[in-house]
N, CA, C and O of each residue as an XYZ file, in Angstrom:
872
protein
N     -22.604    -19.130     -9.458
C     -23.045    -17.771     -9.152
C     -21.831    -16.885     -8.909
O     -20.939    -17.255     -8.145
N     -21.786    -15.723     -9.550
C     -20.656    -14.820     -9.403
C     -20.667    -14.173     -8.029
O     -21.689    -13.656     -7.579
N     -19.515    -14.210     -7.367
C     -19.426    -13.590     -6.060
C     -19.435    -12.074     -6.196
O     -18.850    -11.538     -7.137
N     -20.085    -11.373     -5.274
C     -20.111     -9.917     -5.347
C     -18.737     -9.331     -5.081
O     -17.929     -9.913     -4.358
N     -18.482     -8.170     -5.674
C     -17.231     -7.468     -5.428
C     -17.256     -6.904     -4.014
O     -18.234     -6.279     -3.601
N     -16.182     -7.127     -3.282
C     -16.090     -6.639     -1.914
C     -15.094     -5.494     -1.826
O     -14.144     -5.412     -2.604
N     -15.331     -4.619     -0.870
C     -14.392     -3.545     -0.568
C     -13.822     -3.748      0.827
O     -14.545     -4.082      1.765
N     -12.509     -3.539      0.949
C     -11.857     -3.669      2.243
C     -10.908     -2.492      2.432
O     -10.394     -1.961      1.447
N     -10.662     -2.070      3.669
C      -9.700     -0.997      3.898
C      -8.266     -1.522      3.868
O      -8.023     -2.689      4.175
N      -7.323     -0.662      3.500
C      -5.909     -1.010      3.521
C      -5.125      0.235      3.900
O      -5.391      1.324      3.392
N      -4.159      0.070      4.795
C      -3.372      1.195      5.291
C      -2.155      1.434      4.406
O      -1.485      0.492      3.985
N      -1.878      2.713      4.128
C      -0.658      3.090      3.430
C      -0.055      4.324      4.095
O      -0.774      5.215      4.547
N       1.274      4.361      4.147
C       1.989      5.518      4.676
C       1.965      6.645      3.652
O       1.602      6.437      2.494
N       2.353      7.839      4.088
C       2.348      9.005      3.196
C       3.211      8.807      1.946
O       2.751      9.130      0.850
N       4.451      8.287      2.061
C       5.238      8.079      0.837
C       4.577      7.126     -0.151
O       4.664      7.317     -1.364
N       3.910      6.091      0.383
C       3.253      5.132     -0.502
C       1.976      5.707     -1.102
O       1.620      5.367     -2.230
N       1.289      6.565     -0.370
C       0.129      7.255     -0.936
C       0.565      8.102     -2.123
O      -0.073      8.086     -3.175
N       1.653      8.841     -1.948
C       2.154      9.671     -3.056
C       2.563      8.798     -4.238
O       2.336      9.163     -5.392
N       3.168      7.646     -3.951
C       3.585      6.750     -5.028
C       2.380      6.224     -5.804
O       2.443      6.088     -7.026
N       1.290      5.929     -5.110
C       0.069      5.474     -5.781
C      -0.495      6.586     -6.646
O      -0.842      6.358     -7.805
N      -0.590      7.780     -6.094
C      -1.153      8.911     -6.830
C      -0.325      9.255     -8.062
O      -0.863      9.712     -9.071
N       0.985      9.035     -7.977
C       1.880      9.322     -9.097
C       1.972      8.165    -10.085
O       2.648      8.277    -11.108
N       1.302      7.062     -9.793
C       1.313      5.911    -10.700
C       2.545      5.046    -10.591
O       2.761      4.171    -11.430
N       3.370      5.272     -9.564
C       4.594      4.488     -9.403
C       4.362      3.189     -8.646
O       5.094      2.218     -8.841
N       3.366      3.163     -7.797
C       3.131      1.977     -6.967
C       1.898      1.241     -7.463
O       0.794      1.784     -7.445
N       2.089      0.012     -7.902
C       0.985     -0.809     -8.408
C       0.943     -2.179     -7.736
O       0.240     -3.079     -8.195
N       1.692     -2.332     -6.654
C       1.709     -3.608     -5.936
C       2.069     -3.345     -4.478
O       2.813     -2.414     -4.169
N       1.536     -4.172     -3.589
C       1.930     -4.130     -2.187
C       2.152     -5.553     -1.703
O       1.430     -6.470     -2.095
N       3.142     -5.731     -0.858
C       3.427     -7.024     -0.257
C       3.138     -6.935      1.236
O       3.602     -6.023      1.919
N       2.372     -7.887      1.724
C       1.991     -7.932      3.133
C       2.231     -9.347      3.657
O       1.879    -10.326      3.000
N       2.823     -9.445      4.823
C       3.158    -10.754      5.385
C       1.901    -11.596      5.602
O       0.872    -11.095      6.055
N       2.004    -12.865      5.275
C       0.906    -13.808      5.521
C       0.842    -14.079      7.023
O       1.781    -14.627      7.600
N      -0.258    -13.698      7.647
C      -0.385    -13.864      9.098
C      -1.582    -14.719      9.498
O      -1.635    -15.219     10.621
N      -2.535    -14.890      8.601
C      -3.716    -15.674      8.934
C      -3.308    -17.131      9.147
O      -2.685    -17.742      8.280
N      -3.663    -17.675     10.298
C      -3.183    -19.003     10.662
C      -3.625    -20.079      9.688
O      -2.872    -21.014      9.418
N      -4.828    -19.963      9.158
C      -5.316    -20.980      8.222
C      -4.434    -21.036      6.984
O      -4.155    -22.119      6.471
N      -3.991    -19.875      6.497
C      -3.108    -19.836      5.327
C      -1.739    -20.401      5.670
O      -1.163    -21.156      4.887
N      -1.215    -20.040      6.839
C       0.089    -20.567      7.258
C       0.044    -22.078      7.438
O       1.007    -22.773      7.113
N      -1.064    -22.586      7.953
C      -1.212    -24.034      8.134
C      -1.198    -24.745      6.782
O      -0.597    -25.810      6.644
N      -1.859    -24.156      5.786
C      -1.872    -24.754      4.445
C      -0.461    -24.799      3.854
O      -0.060    -25.803      3.264
N       0.282    -23.715      4.017
C       1.646    -23.681      3.501
C       2.532    -24.686      4.229
O       3.352    -25.366      3.611
N       2.363    -24.774      5.538
C       3.152    -25.726      6.319
C       2.819    -27.164      5.950
O       3.670    -28.046      6.061
N       1.586    -27.407      5.510
C       1.163    -28.756      5.131
C       1.603    -29.122      3.719
O       1.392    -30.252      3.280
N       2.211    -28.180      3.003
C       2.736    -28.479      1.677
C       1.876    -28.042      0.517
O       2.195    -28.340     -0.634
N       0.786    -27.338      0.792
C      -0.024    -26.824     -0.310
C       0.772    -25.799     -1.113
O       1.520    -25.001     -0.548
N       0.605    -25.827     -2.422
C       1.307    -24.881     -3.272
C       0.767    -23.464     -3.043
O      -0.437    -23.276     -2.869
N       1.666    -22.468     -3.044
C       1.202    -21.077     -2.878
C       0.132    -20.686     -3.890
O      -0.789    -19.939     -3.562
N       0.249    -21.187     -5.117
C      -0.735    -20.847     -6.148
C      -2.127    -21.355     -5.780
O      -3.127    -20.747     -6.162
N      -2.202    -22.468     -5.041
C      -3.492    -23.012     -4.627
C      -4.185    -22.062     -3.653
O      -5.396    -21.856     -3.735
N      -3.407    -21.480     -2.727
C      -3.987    -20.589     -1.736
C      -4.529    -19.307     -2.366
O      -5.436    -18.678     -1.822
N      -3.969    -18.924     -3.515
C      -4.369    -17.678     -4.160
C      -5.512    -17.851     -5.152
O      -5.939    -16.877     -5.773
N      -6.022    -19.090     -5.316
C      -7.146    -19.295     -6.218
C      -8.374    -18.533     -5.721
O      -8.564    -18.391     -4.513
N      -9.212    -18.039     -6.643
C     -10.410    -17.271     -6.231
C     -11.278    -18.006     -5.220
O     -11.863    -17.387     -4.332
N     -11.362    -19.322     -5.355
C     -12.194    -20.083     -4.429
C     -11.666    -20.131     -3.012
O     -12.382    -20.517     -2.088
N     -10.405    -19.737     -2.838
C      -9.804    -19.729     -1.508
C      -9.585    -18.305     -1.002
O      -8.718    -18.067     -0.161
N     -10.360    -17.375     -1.507
C     -10.152    -15.965     -1.172
C     -10.361    -15.672      0.310
O      -9.927    -14.632      0.804
N     -11.032    -16.597      1.030
C     -11.214    -16.372      2.465
C      -9.886    -16.463      3.217
O      -9.799    -16.038      4.369
N      -8.860    -17.008      2.582
C      -7.548    -17.109      3.213
C      -6.779    -15.795      3.130
O      -5.848    -15.563      3.901
N      -7.171    -14.943      2.200
C      -6.459    -13.684      1.973
C      -7.272    -12.523      2.545
O      -8.414    -12.319      2.131
N      -6.718    -11.767      3.476
C      -7.474    -10.659      4.073
C      -7.681     -9.481      3.128
O      -8.403     -8.540      3.457
N      -7.052     -9.528      1.957
C      -7.166     -8.406      1.011
C      -8.141     -8.684     -0.119
O      -8.470     -7.784     -0.892
N      -8.613     -9.939     -0.223
C      -9.603    -10.267     -1.231
C      -9.021    -10.998     -2.418
O      -7.957    -11.612     -2.334
N      -9.736    -10.922     -3.526
C      -9.352    -11.640     -4.744
C      -9.388    -10.670     -5.921
O      -9.769     -9.509     -5.776
N      -8.986    -11.167     -7.081
C      -9.001    -10.336     -8.282
C     -10.401     -9.760     -8.504
O     -11.396    -10.483     -8.447
N     -10.465     -8.462     -8.755
C     -11.741     -7.796     -8.967
C     -12.277     -7.094     -7.731
O     -13.064     -6.154     -7.845
N     -11.859     -7.543     -6.544
C     -12.261     -6.854     -5.324
C     -11.557     -5.506     -5.243
O     -10.639     -5.226     -6.014
N     -11.994     -4.679     -4.305
C     -11.452     -3.323     -4.209
C     -10.945     -3.025     -2.807
O     -11.439     -3.550     -1.809
N      -9.950     -2.170     -2.772
C      -9.357     -1.734     -1.519
C      -9.480     -0.215     -1.427
O      -9.044      0.501     -2.328
N     -10.064      0.268     -0.353
C     -10.073      1.717     -0.157
C      -8.960      2.080      0.804
O      -8.788      1.463      1.855
N      -8.209      3.098      0.415
C      -6.964      3.427      1.103
C      -7.237      4.274      2.339
O      -7.910      5.303      2.277
N      -6.704      3.819      3.446
C      -6.684      4.596      4.678
C      -5.333      5.299      4.783
O      -4.284      4.657      4.722
N      -5.367      6.600      4.939
C      -4.160      7.409      5.079
C      -4.402      8.452      6.167
O      -5.533      8.633      6.616
N      -3.351      9.131      6.587
C      -3.500     10.213      7.552
C      -4.376     11.309      6.952
O      -4.340     11.546      5.744
N      -5.163     11.977      7.799
C      -6.105     12.969      7.309
C      -6.381     14.001      8.396
O      -6.000     13.813      9.551
N      -7.042     15.087      8.019
C      -7.369     16.136      8.977
C      -8.669     16.809      8.564
O      -8.921     17.033      7.381
N      -9.483     17.126      9.554
C     -10.667     17.956      9.336
C     -10.331     19.371      9.803
O      -9.177     19.656     10.124
N     -11.306     20.243      9.845
C     -11.075     21.608     10.297
C     -10.688     21.612     11.780
O     -11.150     20.773     12.552
N      -9.842     22.561     12.164
C      -9.339     22.620     13.534
C     -10.459     22.733     14.560
O     -10.332     22.215     15.669
N     -11.536     23.391     14.214
C     -12.626     23.556     15.169
C     -13.371     22.244     15.443
O     -14.237     22.183     16.316
N     -13.025     21.199     14.688
C     -13.642     19.880     14.878
C     -12.700     18.887     15.540
O     -12.998     17.694     15.608
N     -11.549     19.379     16.035
C     -10.532     18.472     16.570
C     -11.039     17.603     17.713
O     -10.568     16.479     17.888
N     -11.975     18.097     18.477
C     -12.471     17.347     19.633
C     -13.555     16.343     19.264
O     -14.010     15.577     20.114
N     -13.969     16.343     18.002
C     -15.051     15.467     17.566
C     -14.480     14.168     16.990
O     -13.580     14.195     16.151
N     -15.007     13.047     17.445
C     -14.541     11.744     16.964
C     -14.954     11.542     15.508
O     -15.970     12.085     15.076
N     -14.181     10.769     14.750
C     -14.505     10.546     13.333
C     -15.939     10.073     13.108
O     -16.595     10.514     12.164
N     -16.425      9.188     13.958
C     -17.778      8.641     13.766
C     -18.866      9.680     13.989
O     -20.016      9.470     13.605
N     -18.499     10.824     14.621
C     -19.479     11.862     14.920
C     -19.475     12.995     13.910
O     -20.303     13.902     13.994
N     -18.554     12.956     12.955
C     -18.544     13.972     11.912
C     -19.749     13.770     10.998
O     -20.311     12.676     10.937
N     -20.139     14.811     10.298
C     -21.383     14.761      9.522
C     -21.218     14.118      8.146
O     -22.196     13.931      7.422
N     -19.983     13.784      7.790
C     -19.634     13.235      6.477
C     -19.731     14.296      5.377
O     -19.774     13.961      4.193
N     -19.765     15.553      5.760
C     -19.790     16.612      4.768
C     -18.690     17.637      4.973
O     -18.629     18.636      4.256
N     -17.812     17.395      5.957
C     -16.759     18.354      6.247
C     -15.647     18.308      5.198
O     -15.379     17.248      4.634
N     -14.999     19.441      4.931
C     -13.820     19.408      4.061
C     -12.693     18.633      4.746
O     -12.558     18.669      5.969
N     -11.898     17.945      3.958
C     -10.832     17.084      4.480
C      -9.506     17.465      3.827
O      -9.448     17.745      2.630
N      -8.451     17.472      4.626
C      -7.101     17.703      4.110
C      -6.299     16.416      4.234
O      -6.424     15.686      5.217
N      -5.468     16.143      3.220
C      -4.638     14.938      3.190
C      -3.168     15.338      3.299
O      -2.596     15.815      2.319
N      -2.540     15.156      4.469
C      -1.164     15.603      4.679
C      -0.142     14.962      3.747
O       0.930     15.530      3.539
N      -0.442     13.799      3.182
C       0.527     13.122      2.314
C       1.008     14.025      1.192
O       2.187     14.009      0.839
N       0.093     14.816      0.627
C       0.468     15.730     -0.447
C      -0.160     17.111     -0.318
O      -0.014     17.951     -1.205
N      -0.861     17.343      0.793
C      -1.468     18.640      1.022
C      -2.762     18.874      0.277
O      -3.285     19.988      0.307
N      -3.297     17.870     -0.389
C      -4.537     18.035     -1.154
C      -5.719     18.269     -0.217
O      -5.718     17.848      0.940
N      -6.720     18.950     -0.753
C      -7.936     19.250     -0.002
C      -9.141     18.648     -0.712
O      -9.216     18.635     -1.941
N     -10.073     18.156      0.077
C     -11.358     17.744     -0.470
C     -12.400     18.709      0.070
O     -12.801     18.621      1.231
N     -12.832     19.625     -0.775
C     -13.818     20.610     -0.363
C     -15.222     20.074     -0.606
O     -15.463     19.323     -1.551
N     -16.118     20.464      0.242
C     -17.527     20.101      0.050
C     -18.307     21.395     -0.140
O     -17.953     22.203     -0.998
N     -19.353     21.606      0.637
C     -20.117     22.843      0.497
C     -19.468     24.018      1.173
O     -19.814     25.165      0.893
N     -18.519     23.750      2.072
C     -17.855     24.837      2.787
C     -16.352     24.662      2.695
O     -15.863     23.582      2.364
N     -15.628     25.718      2.986
C     -14.168     25.693      2.910
C     -13.576     25.474      4.298
O     -14.172     25.844      5.310
N     -12.398     24.868      4.325
C     -11.704     24.662      5.590
C     -11.073     25.985      6.020
O     -10.397     26.654      5.238
N     -11.309     26.344      7.277
C     -10.738     27.579      7.804
C      -9.283     27.359      8.197
O      -8.387     28.062      7.731
N      -9.063     26.377      9.059
C      -7.718     26.031      9.505
C      -7.605     24.520      9.608
O      -8.398     23.899     10.316
N      -6.639     23.906      8.921
C      -6.491     22.453      9.047
C      -6.257     22.066     10.507
O      -5.461     22.686     11.212
N      -6.959     21.045     10.932
C      -6.835     20.600     12.313
C      -5.730     19.585     12.509
O      -4.824     19.457     11.685
N      -5.820     18.872     13.607
C      -4.805     17.872     13.938
C      -4.801     16.762     12.896
O      -5.833     16.418     12.320
N      -3.623     16.215     12.673
C      -3.516     15.069     11.766
C      -4.010     13.826     12.483
O      -3.525     13.474     13.558
N      -4.971     13.175     11.878
C      -5.548     11.967     12.463
C      -4.921     10.742     11.804
O      -4.703     10.741     10.593
N      -4.627      9.703     12.581
C      -3.947      8.524     12.019
C      -4.816      7.780     11.016
O      -6.045      7.822     11.067
N      -4.143      7.107     10.115
C      -4.836      6.397      9.042
C      -5.812      5.354      9.562
O      -6.861      5.133      8.956
N      -5.481      4.706     10.681
C      -6.342      3.650     11.209
C      -7.715      4.186     11.595
O      -8.672      3.417     11.692
N      -7.826      5.502     11.819
C      -9.100      6.108     12.200
C      -9.793      6.802     11.027
O     -10.723      7.582     11.233
N      -9.350      6.527      9.807
C      -9.994      7.145      8.641
C     -11.295      6.424      8.309
O     -11.278      5.217      8.068
N     -12.427      7.137      8.290
C     -13.691      6.519      7.874
C     -13.727      6.331      6.357
O     -12.983      6.982      5.624
N     -14.579      5.454      5.907
C     -14.688      5.177      4.475
C     -15.004      6.436      3.677
O     -14.454      6.622      2.592
N     -15.869      7.297      4.181
C     -16.321      8.443      3.391
C     -15.223      9.476      3.159
O     -15.332     10.294      2.246
N     -14.164      9.449      3.973
C     -13.077     10.410      3.779
C     -11.994      9.895      2.830
O     -11.114     10.659      2.433
N     -12.045      8.620      2.463
C     -11.016      8.044      1.600
C     -11.130      8.584      0.174
O     -12.224      8.659     -0.386
N      -9.995      8.956     -0.401
C      -9.991      9.514     -1.755
C      -9.396      8.559     -2.790
O      -9.437      8.846     -3.987
N      -8.843      7.424     -2.344
C      -8.162      6.504     -3.257
C      -8.836      5.136     -3.199
O      -8.972      4.545     -2.127
N      -9.253      4.643     -4.354
C      -9.868      3.321     -4.466
C      -9.047      2.490     -5.443
O      -8.738      2.940     -6.546
N      -8.698      1.282     -5.031
C      -7.852      0.398     -5.836
C      -8.633     -0.867     -6.196
O      -9.375     -1.411     -5.379
N      -8.450     -1.317     -7.430
C      -9.028     -2.592     -7.863
C      -7.922     -3.627     -7.955
O      -6.902     -3.399     -8.606
N      -8.121     -4.753     -7.311
C      -7.112     -5.813     -7.323
C      -7.083     -6.478     -8.695
O      -8.113     -6.924     -9.200
N      -5.901     -6.541     -9.291
C      -5.743     -7.173    -10.596
C      -5.094     -8.552    -10.504
O      -5.196     -9.354    -11.432
N      -4.430     -8.824     -9.390
C      -3.814    -10.147     -9.224
C      -3.442    -10.334     -7.757
O      -3.095     -9.378     -7.063
N      -3.522    -11.573     -7.300
C      -3.110    -11.928     -5.942
C      -2.304    -13.217     -6.015
O      -2.693    -14.168     -6.693
N      -1.188    -13.239     -5.319
C      -0.385    -14.460     -5.264
C       0.396    -14.484     -3.951
O       0.423    -13.497     -3.216
N       1.024    -15.611     -3.669
C       1.874    -15.759     -2.489
C       3.279    -16.108     -2.955
O       3.460    -16.930     -3.854
N       4.261    -15.483     -2.344
C       5.656    -15.818     -2.617
C       6.473    -15.496     -1.376
O       5.972    -14.877     -0.437
N       7.712    -15.910     -1.376
C       8.606    -15.525     -0.302
C       8.985    -14.058     -0.463
O       9.087    -13.548     -1.578
N       9.191    -13.392      0.662
C       9.505    -11.965      0.627
C      10.676    -11.664     -0.291
O      10.630    -10.710     -1.067
N      11.711    -12.462     -0.209
C      12.939    -12.185     -0.960
C      13.058    -13.042     -2.218
O      14.157    -13.266     -2.726
N      11.932    -13.512     -2.706
C      11.953    -14.305     -3.927
C      12.515    -13.477     -5.078
O      12.148    -12.315     -5.256
N      13.391    -14.074     -5.843
C      13.989    -13.358     -6.959
C      15.219    -12.568     -6.592
O      15.739    -11.817     -7.417
N      15.702    -12.722     -5.357
C      16.896    -11.987     -4.923
C      18.063    -12.269     -5.868
O      18.422    -13.423     -6.101
N      18.646    -11.202     -6.406
C      19.796    -11.337     -7.287
C      19.449    -11.600     -8.741
O      20.350    -11.717     -9.572
N      18.161    -11.698     -9.071
C      17.743    -11.954    -10.447
C      17.235    -10.665    -11.083
O      16.269    -10.073    -10.602
N      17.871    -10.235    -12.147
C      17.498     -8.971    -12.782
C      16.080     -9.016    -13.353
O      15.450     -7.972    -13.526
N      15.577    -10.208    -13.643
C      14.218    -10.329    -14.193
C      13.163     -9.866    -13.192
O      12.033     -9.557    -13.573
N      13.532     -9.819    -11.915
C      12.583     -9.428    -10.881
C      12.641     -7.939    -10.568
O      11.882     -7.457     -9.727
N      13.529     -7.203    -11.233
C      13.710     -5.799    -10.889
C      12.410     -5.010    -11.012
O      12.109     -4.170    -10.164
N      11.639     -5.278    -12.067
C      10.405     -4.519    -12.268
C       9.417     -4.751    -11.134
O       8.606     -3.876    -10.829
N       9.478     -5.936    -10.500
C       8.588     -6.209     -9.377
C       8.910     -5.303     -8.202
O       8.006     -4.808     -7.528
N      10.188     -5.086     -7.955
C      10.578     -4.214     -6.853
C      10.236     -2.771     -7.172
O       9.743     -2.051     -6.304
N      10.486     -2.337     -8.392
C      10.206     -0.958     -8.774
C       8.721     -0.665     -8.649
O       8.338      0.449     -8.292
N       7.872     -1.665     -8.940
C       6.420     -1.487     -8.860
C       5.931     -1.254     -7.440
O       4.771     -0.892     -7.243
N       6.798     -1.454     -6.437
C       6.443     -1.157     -5.052
C       6.439      0.345     -4.783
O       6.094      0.777     -3.683
N       6.819      1.142     -5.781
C       6.847      2.587     -5.603
C       8.248      3.153     -5.560
O       8.441      4.321     -5.222
N       9.234      2.329     -5.902
C      10.629      2.757     -5.871
C      10.880      3.839     -6.927
O      10.428      3.723     -8.067
N      11.600      4.880     -6.536
C      12.002      5.911     -7.492
C      13.160      5.395     -8.350
O      14.141      4.861     -7.832
N      13.033      5.560     -9.653
C      14.091      5.194    -10.600
C      14.678      6.502    -11.130
O      14.008      7.243    -11.849
N      15.924      6.777    -10.772
C      16.524      8.089    -11.020
C      17.686      7.966    -11.991
O      18.692      7.325    -11.684
N      17.553      8.570    -13.144
C      18.639      8.568    -14.126
C      19.702      9.565    -13.690
O      19.390     10.718    -13.391
N      20.949      9.127    -13.653
C      21.988     10.043    -13.188
C      22.940     10.502    -14.290
O      24.060     10.929    -14.008
N      22.492     10.412    -15.555
C      23.180     11.112    -16.626
C      24.183     10.333    -17.431
O      24.647     10.844    -18.451
N      24.547      9.138    -17.046
C      25.532      8.380    -17.813
C      24.985      7.025    -18.256
O      25.738      6.072    -18.455
N      23.674      6.957    -18.406
C      23.058      5.714    -18.864
C      22.719      4.742    -17.755
O      22.192      3.660    -18.014
N      23.018      5.118    -16.518
C      22.721      4.264    -15.378
C      21.630      4.901    -14.512
O      21.267      6.064    -14.683
N      21.126      4.097    -13.584
C      20.046      4.578    -12.731
C      20.372      4.323    -11.263
O      21.047      3.355    -10.910
N      19.875      5.213    -10.432
C      19.856      4.998     -8.999
C      18.419      4.664     -8.597
O      17.467      4.960     -9.318
N      18.294      4.044     -7.431
C      16.961      3.694     -6.935
C      16.844      4.143     -5.484
O      17.749      3.941     -4.674
N      15.705      4.758     -5.180
C      15.444      5.255     -3.829
C      14.005      4.906     -3.453
O      13.108      5.000     -4.291
N      13.773      4.502     -2.189
C      12.421      4.088     -1.810
C      11.473      5.221     -1.435
O      10.264      5.090     -1.624
N      11.990      6.328     -0.911
C      11.099      7.330     -0.343
C      11.084      8.667     -1.069
O      10.068      9.362     -1.041
N      12.160      9.038     -1.704
C      12.228     10.346     -2.347
C      13.091     10.286     -3.591
O      14.015      9.477     -3.688
N      12.782     11.142     -4.528
C      13.574     11.221     -5.758
C      14.662     12.279     -5.658
O      15.407     12.498     -6.613
N      14.756     12.937     -4.501
C      15.779     13.966     -4.325
C      17.152     13.318     -4.212
O      17.292     12.302     -3.531
N      18.173     13.882     -4.865
C      19.523     13.308     -4.778
C      20.068     13.421     -3.364
O      19.675     14.306     -2.604
N      20.969     12.526     -3.023
C      21.577     12.555     -1.699
C      21.885     11.155     -1.211
O      21.792     10.200     -1.983
N      22.255     11.011      0.065
C      22.562      9.686      0.621
C      21.368      8.755      0.477
O      20.216      9.179      0.567
N      21.657      7.500      0.254
C      20.587      6.522      0.148
C      20.315      6.048     -1.259
O      19.363      5.303     -1.488
N      21.152      6.475     -2.225
C      20.995      5.960     -3.584
C      21.465      4.510     -3.645
O      22.483      4.152     -3.054
N      20.716      3.685     -4.363
C      21.087      2.286     -4.537
C      21.238      1.992     -6.019
O      20.483      2.501     -6.847
N      22.214      1.172     -6.339
C      22.417      0.743     -7.721
C      21.408     -0.339     -8.081
O      20.967     -0.422     -9.227
N      21.040     -1.173     -7.102
C      20.126     -2.299     -7.319
C      18.763     -1.968     -6.709
O      18.696     -1.624     -5.529
N      17.671     -2.062     -7.481
C      16.348     -1.785     -6.912
C      15.980     -2.720     -5.769
O      15.159     -2.370     -4.921
N      16.577     -3.905     -5.738
C      16.326     -4.843     -4.647
C      16.736     -4.242     -3.304
O      16.050     -4.424     -2.298
N      17.872     -3.517     -3.297
C      18.342     -2.894     -2.062
C      17.400     -1.766     -1.627
O      17.155     -1.578     -0.436
N      16.879     -1.024     -2.600
C      15.912      0.030     -2.278
C      14.631     -0.580     -1.722
O      14.019     -0.020     -0.813
N      14.232     -1.707     -2.255
C      13.046     -2.422     -1.762
C      13.249     -2.872     -0.319
O      12.333     -2.775      0.498
N      14.453     -3.368     -0.001
C      14.757     -3.771      1.380
C      14.660     -2.567      2.324
O      14.145     -2.676      3.437
N      15.165     -1.417      1.859
C      15.108     -0.209      2.674
C      13.660      0.229      2.917
O      13.358      0.871      3.923
N      12.796     -0.117      2.010
C      11.372      0.204      2.173
C      10.708     -0.734      3.180
O       9.882     -0.295      3.979
N      11.056     -2.009      3.149
C      10.402     -3.013      3.988
C      10.844     -2.942      5.455
O      10.006     -2.998      6.355
N      12.133     -2.822      5.696
C      12.683     -2.979      7.051
C      12.163     -1.948      8.052
O      11.819     -2.344      9.166
N      12.083     -0.644      7.732
C      11.583      0.302      8.737
C      10.148      0.020      9.182
O       9.763      0.374     10.297
N       9.368     -0.608      8.326
C       7.967     -0.890      8.642
C       7.827     -2.215      9.383
O       7.068     -2.311     10.347
N       8.553     -3.232      8.938
C       8.347     -4.588      9.436
C       9.491     -5.125     10.284
O       9.337     -6.149     10.949
N      10.639     -4.447     10.269
C      11.766     -4.870     11.090
C      12.761     -5.741     10.346
O      12.409     -6.464      9.414
N      14.023     -5.655     10.783
C      15.081     -6.454     10.164
C      14.851     -7.944     10.383
O      15.226     -8.770      9.551
N      14.223     -8.283     11.526
C      13.971     -9.703     11.807
C      13.038    -10.300     10.757
O      13.216    -11.440     10.327
N      12.056     -9.524     10.356
C      11.130     -9.997      9.330
C      11.862    -10.212      8.015
O      11.656    -11.220      7.339
N      12.709     -9.269      7.658
C      13.461     -9.403      6.406
C      14.332    -10.656      6.432
O      14.365    -11.418      5.466
N      15.032    -10.862      7.539
C      15.933    -12.017      7.648
C      15.167    -13.328      7.668
O      15.676    -14.350      7.209
N      13.943    -13.309      8.196
C      13.135    -14.532      8.261
C      12.587    -14.925      6.897
O      12.202    -16.077      6.697
N      12.546    -13.981      5.950
C      12.055    -14.242      4.597
C      10.681    -14.918      4.627
O      10.528    -16.029      4.120
N       9.683    -14.256      5.216
C       8.367    -14.888      5.381
C       7.600    -14.999      4.068
O       7.966    -14.394      3.060
N       6.541    -15.778      4.104
C       5.580    -15.778      3.011
C       4.848    -14.443      3.018
O       4.518    -13.915      4.080
N       4.597    -13.903      1.838
C       3.867    -12.637      1.735
C       2.783    -12.744      0.675
O       2.924    -13.446     -0.326
N       1.697    -12.022      0.930
C       0.698    -11.808     -0.111
C       1.207    -10.718     -1.039
O       1.625     -9.655     -0.581
N       1.176    -10.973     -2.321
C       1.538     -9.975     -3.324
C       0.239     -9.542     -3.993
O      -0.383    -10.312     -4.725
N      -0.155     -8.320     -3.736
C      -1.436     -7.810     -4.233
C      -1.151     -6.732     -5.274
O      -0.660     -5.653     -4.943
N      -1.463     -7.029     -6.529
C      -1.297     -6.050     -7.594
C      -2.623     -5.324     -7.793
O      -3.692     -5.909     -7.617
N      -2.549     -4.051     -8.160
C      -3.775     -3.259     -8.236
C      -3.638     -2.142     -9.254
O      -2.547     -1.833     -9.733
N      -4.779     -1.548     -9.569
C      -4.838     -0.346    -10.381
C      -5.777      0.630     -9.699
O      -6.727      0.223     -9.031
N      -5.513      1.912     -9.867
C      -6.370      2.918     -9.250
C      -7.618      3.126    -10.106
O      -7.546      3.232    -11.330
N      -8.759      3.180     -9.428
C     -10.035      3.402    -10.122
C     -10.750      4.591     -9.485
O     -10.373      5.036     -8.400
N     -11.759      5.096    -10.143
C     -12.497      6.249     -9.644
C     -13.324      5.863     -8.421
O     -14.109      4.917     -8.486
N     -13.161      6.577     -7.310
C     -13.934      6.243     -6.096
C     -15.430      6.390     -6.331
O     -16.225      6.150     -5.422
C-alpha cells in the first residue's frame, strides 16, 4: 500500500528564503539529532540504510515525495499586532520581510505590523511549498577538498559571482561585491553553516540529513 504524502514545516532564514525563491537553493543539510537514527549509525548501520523509504520515521523531514512548507518571518497588519497567530481569521493580508512581498486577500494592508518569528508562522500564511526529491545521510564535511562536490555546496544557495577574468567568487549571503569573497565554494558553505550551528558543530563534523527538494505550487 502506498504511503500518503505528508507535509511538515521547516524553518528557513531570510537569506535562504530568497535563495529558494531565486532557484539557487535546492538542498538543505540538518544535523541528525534523533536518537534512534544516531543509535543506528553508532551500531554500524550504513547511512544509505537509514535513508530508505521504509525507515522514513528516522528522518524528521520525511522521505522522497513528501512536502515541506516553509516557515519564515512574517507580518500582519499593524492593527493586529496584539492578536496571536492562532486567533487571526486566516484571511488577513501578509507581508514577508525576506523580500518585501505581500500576500493580499480581500483587503489591503494599511501598515505592516511587527515582524513575527518564523517558528510562529501558521500553515495558512506559508507561501513556499517544497517537494522532497532525495534524502540521504552523510558527514557534514564530506567531500572536503574534492572539486566534484562543489555543485553540492553551491546548491545550498551559495552565490556564484563571475569577476571578469574567467574565475568565480563565492558568497553565502549576498551577491554584492566586498569582503567575504571566497575562491572555494566549500569555504562559503562553511561561512553559511557556522553562524547558525556554531564552530563546535563544524569541527565535530556530525552526521547530517541531506534533503534535496524542488519548489512546487502551494
